C-alpha positions in Angstrom: -15.1 -15.7 7.6 -12.8 -18.6 7.1 -10.3 -17.7 4.5 -8.0 -20.1 2.6 -5.0 -18.7 0.7 -3.1 -21.0 -1.6 0.7 -21.1 -1.8 0.4 -22.8 -5.1 3.3 -25.1 -6.2 3.7 -25.2 -10.0 3.6 -28.9 -11.1 3.7 -30.6 -14.5 0.4 -32.3 -15.4 0.6 -33.7 -19.0 -3.0 -34.7 -19.4 -6.3 -33.1 -18.7 -7.5 -35.8 -16.3 -4.6 -35.5 -14.0 -4.8 -31.7 -13.9 -8.6 -31.7 -13.3 -8.2 -34.3 -10.5 -5.4 -32.1 -9.0 -7.6 -29.0 -9.0 -10.6 -30.8 -7.6 -8.6 -32.4 -4.8 -7.0 -29.0 -3.9 -10.3 -27.2 -3.7 -12.0 -30.0 -1.8 -9.1 -30.1 0.7 -9.7 -26.5 1.7 -13.5 -26.7 1.6 -13.6 -29.7 3.9 -11.7 -27.7 6.5 -14.4 -25.1 6.4 -13.0 -22.5 4.1 -15.6 -20.1 2.8 -13.4 -18.0 0.5 -10.5 -19.6 -1.4 -7.9 -17.8 -3.4 -5.5 -19.2 -5.9 -2.7 -17.1 -7.5 -2.1 -15.1 -10.6 -1.5 -17.2 -13.7 -2.5 -20.4 -11.9 -4.3 -21.4 -15.1 -0.9 -21.6 -16.9 -0.3 -25.0 -15.2 -2.7 -26.3 -17.9 0.0 -25.5 -20.5 1.8 -28.6 -19.3 -0.7 -30.6 -21.3 0.7 -29.1 -24.5 3.5 -30.6 -26.6 6.9 -29.5 -25.2 7.6 -27.1 -28.1 4.3 -25.3 -27.5 4.4 -25.1 -23.7 8.0 -23.9 -23.9 7.1 -21.1 -26.2 5.9 -17.9 -24.4 3.5 -16.8 -27.1 2.4 -20.1 -28.5 1.5 -21.4 -25.1 -1.0 -18.6 -24.2 -2.5 -18.8 -27.7 -3.1 -22.5 -27.3 -4.4 -21.9 -23.8 -7.4 -20.0 -25.1 -9.2 -23.2 -26.2 -8.7 -24.7 -22.7 -10.1 -21.8 -20.7 -13.9 -22.6 -21.2 -13.5 -26.1 -19.7 -11.3 -24.8 -16.9 -13.8 -22.0 -16.0 -16.7 -24.5 -16.1 -14.8 -26.7 -13.6 -14.1 -23.8 -11.3 -17.7 -22.7 -11.3 -18.9 -26.3 -10.7 -16.5 -26.6 -7.7 -17.7 -23.4 -6.2 -21.3 -24.5 -6.5 -20.6 -28.1 -5.3 -18.9 -26.9 -2.1 -20.9 -23.8 -1.6 -17.8 -21.6 -1.5 -16.5 -18.3 -2.9 -13.5 -19.1 -5.2 -10.9 -17.0 -7.0 -9.3 -19.7 -9.1 -6.4 -17.4 -10.1 -6.0 -15.5 -13.3 -5.4 -16.2 -17.0 -4.2 -14.4 -20.0 -7.4 -13.9 -22.0 -7.6 -12.8 -25.7 -10.5 -10.4 -25.9 -12.5 -9.7 -29.0 -10.2 -6.8 -29.9 -7.3 -9.4 -30.2 -5.6 -8.0 -27.1 -4.5 -10.3 -24.2 -5.4 -9.2 -20.8 -4.7 -10.8 -17.4 -8.1 -11.6 -15.9 -9.2 -13.0 -12.5 -12.6 -14.5 -11.8 -14.7 -14.7 -8.6 -17.2 -17.5 -8.3 -19.8 -17.9 -5.5 -22.1 -20.7 -4.4 -24.5 -19.7 -7.2 -21.9 -19.3 -9.9 -19.9 -16.5 -11.5 -20.1 -13.2 -9.7 -17.7 -11.2 -11.9 -14.2 -10.7 -13.2 -11.3 -8.3 -12.6 -8.5 -7.4 -15.0 -5.0 -6.5 -14.0 -4.7 -2.7 -14.6 -0.9 -2.0 -14.6 1.4 -4.5 -16.3 4.9 -5.4 -15.3 7.8 -5.0 -17.7 7.8 -8.7 -18.5 4.1 -8.6 -19.4 4.4 -5.4 -21.4 7.8 -5.9 -23.2 8.1 -9.7 -23.7 4.6 -11.2 -23.4 2.4 -8.7 -25.1 -0.2 -8.6 -22.4 -2.0 -5.3 -21.9 -3.6 -3.7 -18.9 -7.4 -3.6 -18.4 -9.5 -0.8 -17.1 -11.9 -0.3 -14.3 -12.3 -1.7 -10.8 -15.0 -4.1 -9.7 -16.6 -4.2 -6.2 -18.0 -7.6 -5.4 -20.8 -7.4 -2.9 -21.0 -10.9 -1.3 -22.6 -12.5 1.8 -19.1 -12.4 3.3 -18.6 -8.7 2.8 -17.5 -6.3 0.0 -14.5 -7.7 -1.8 -12.0 -6.3 -4.4 -9.3 -8.0 -6.4 -6.0 -6.3 -7.2 -3.7 -8.7 -9.2 -0.1 -8.7 -8.0 1.6 -5.5 -9.3 -1.6 -3.5 -8.9 -1.1 -3.7 -5.1 2.0 -1.7 -5.4 0.0 1.4 -6.4 -2.0 3.1 -3.7 -4.8 4.7 -5.6 -6.4 1.5 -6.9 -6.8 0.2 -3.4 -8.0 3.6 -2.2 -10.8 3.7 -4.8 -11.9 0.3 -3.7 -11.8 1.3 0.0 -13.9 4.4 -0.8 -16.5 2.1 -2.3 -16.8 0.2 0.9 -14.4 -2.7 0.1 -13.2 -4.3 3.4 -11.0 -7.1 1.9 -8.7 -7.0 -1.1 -7.7 -10.3 -2.7 -4.3 -10.3 -4.4 -3.5 -13.3 -6.6 0.3 -13.0 -7.2 3.0 -14.5 -9.3 6.6 -13.3 -8.8 9.8 -14.9 -10.1 12.3 -13.5 -7.6 12.3 -13.1 -3.8 12.5 -9.3 -4.3 9.4 -9.5 -6.3 7.6 -11.3 -3.5 8.8 -8.7 -1.0 7.5 -5.9 -3.3 4.1 -7.4 -3.4 4.1 -8.1 0.4 5.2 -4.5 1.1 2.5 -3.2 -1.1 -0.2 -5.3 0.5 0.8 -4.3 4.0 0.9 -0.6 3.0 -2.6 -0.8 1.4 -4.0 -2.5 4.5 -2.4 0.3 6.7 -3.4 3.2 4.6 -7.0 2.2 4.1 -7.6 0.3 7.4 -8.7 -2.8 5.5 -7.5 -6.4 5.1 -5.4 -7.6 2.1 -4.9 -11.3 1.3 -2.1 -12.6 -1.0 -1.9 -16.0 -2.8 1.3 -16.7 -4.7 2.8 -19.2 -7.1 5.9 -21.1 -5.9 8.4 -23.6 -7.3 10.2 -24.1 -10.6 8.8 -25.1 -14.0 11.7 -25.5 -16.4 9.1 -26.6 -19.0 7.5 -23.1 -19.1 9.0 -19.7 -20.0 6.1 -18.0 -18.3 6.2 -20.0 -15.0 9.9 -20.8 -14.8 10.7 -19.6 -11.2 8.3 -18.7 -8.5 8.7 -17.4 -5.0 6.1 -16.1 -2.4 4.3 -16.7 0.8 0.6 -16.7 1.2 -0.4 -14.0 3.7 -3.1 -12.0 5.4 -2.3 -8.4 6.3 -4.3 -5.9 8.4 -3.6 -2.5 10.0 -1.2 -2.6 12.9 -3.5 -1.3 15.6 -5.7 -2.2 18.6 -6.7 -5.8 18.7 -4.6 -6.7 15.6 -1.1 -8.3 15.5 1.5 -5.6 16.3 3.2 -6.3 13.0 0.0 -6.2 11.0 0.7 -9.7 9.8 -2.1 -12.0 10.8 -0.6 -15.1 9.2 1.8 -16.1 6.4 3.4 -19.2 5.0 6.5 -20.4 6.7 8.7 -20.9 3.6 9.1 -18.8 0.5 8.9 -21.9 -1.8 7.6 -25.4 -1.4 7.2 -28.5 -3.5 3.5 -29.2 -2.9 0.6 -26.7 -2.8 -0.5 -25.7 0.6 -3.4 -23.8 2.1 -3.0 -21.0 4.6 -6.2 -21.1 6.7 -7.1 -17.9 8.5 -10.2 -16.7 10.5 -10.9 -13.1 9.6 -13.3 -10.7 11.3 -13.9 -7.8 9.0 -16.1 -5.9 11.5 -13.2 -5.7 14.0 -11.0 -4.1 11.3 -13.8 -1.7 10.3 -14.1 -0.6 13.9 -10.5 0.7 13.8 -11.6 3.4 11.3 -13.4 5.1 14.2 -11.6 3.7 17.3 -8.1 3.0 16.2 -5.0 4.6 17.7 -4.5 6.3 14.4 -7.1 7.1 11.7 -5.2 6.9 8.5 -8.4 6.4 6.4 -9.9 9.6 7.8 -6.6 11.6 7.6 -5.7 10.5 4.0 -7.0 13.7 2.3 -4.7 15.9 4.3 -1.7 14.8 2.3 -3.2 16.5 -0.7 -3.9 19.8 1.0 -1.9 22.4 -1.0 -1.9 24.8 1.9 -0.1 22.3 4.0 1.9 20.2 1.6 4.4 22.4 -0.2 8.1 23.0 -0.4 9.3 25.7 1.9 11.6 28.1 0.1 14.9 28.8 1.9 
């Protein structure tokens, strides 16, 4: 497949027309280059808060409350773009207020025929829990597409091995990781997690981050990250396990990382690799082998 991962620069668009034109141009740019699967980052939707009055967009809680009325039109545009260009599209995630009154961080996957499904972030960061009031969702979705079986783990979820393991055990070959981190160390944590999940499960993991500064938003103030595609370090793969990643950790304008990905070549490693981590995974839980030796 031809995969396009966005290193998404946060920009201020103060009216709906400019934002919609920006999103359409961005998607069209990647689709015209042949991208079949496009991924935008966690909280990419929050760029729409730039259309709000300064006192609202600068307020952490007021901005996501006001965002709720904007989400239906945004999702409709994302679906229309996926259909128009015949692509698979993860337009990023948004804080969504559910019927129980709780906000959850949700990502969407659209295909050439429309909405395929959604995935909520499961484990929340301290900022989301303690300051923003966004709660974790539950359950993992497996998206069976013409490109292969896909899963979505939003940012922090990639730092926990069991979520990716559950997806791998259900046949997922590629995990998509929309990401938003406000420090370089945050970016490196996500990258380390993505590389570890690819290694452990002998699958591919793709990361799309936010970058740049947005002084007008408490939620998107600072952003660092490289788009990247990570695979097991094994036969026929890059020795580092890094297929490709963005050159710089922050940029002023959004940029696509285009990568060709052969999932069958990665799947073959599960039987023919130099090491078979996926097969050997259960051995670490063997109580007759894994125990502390008394001295």
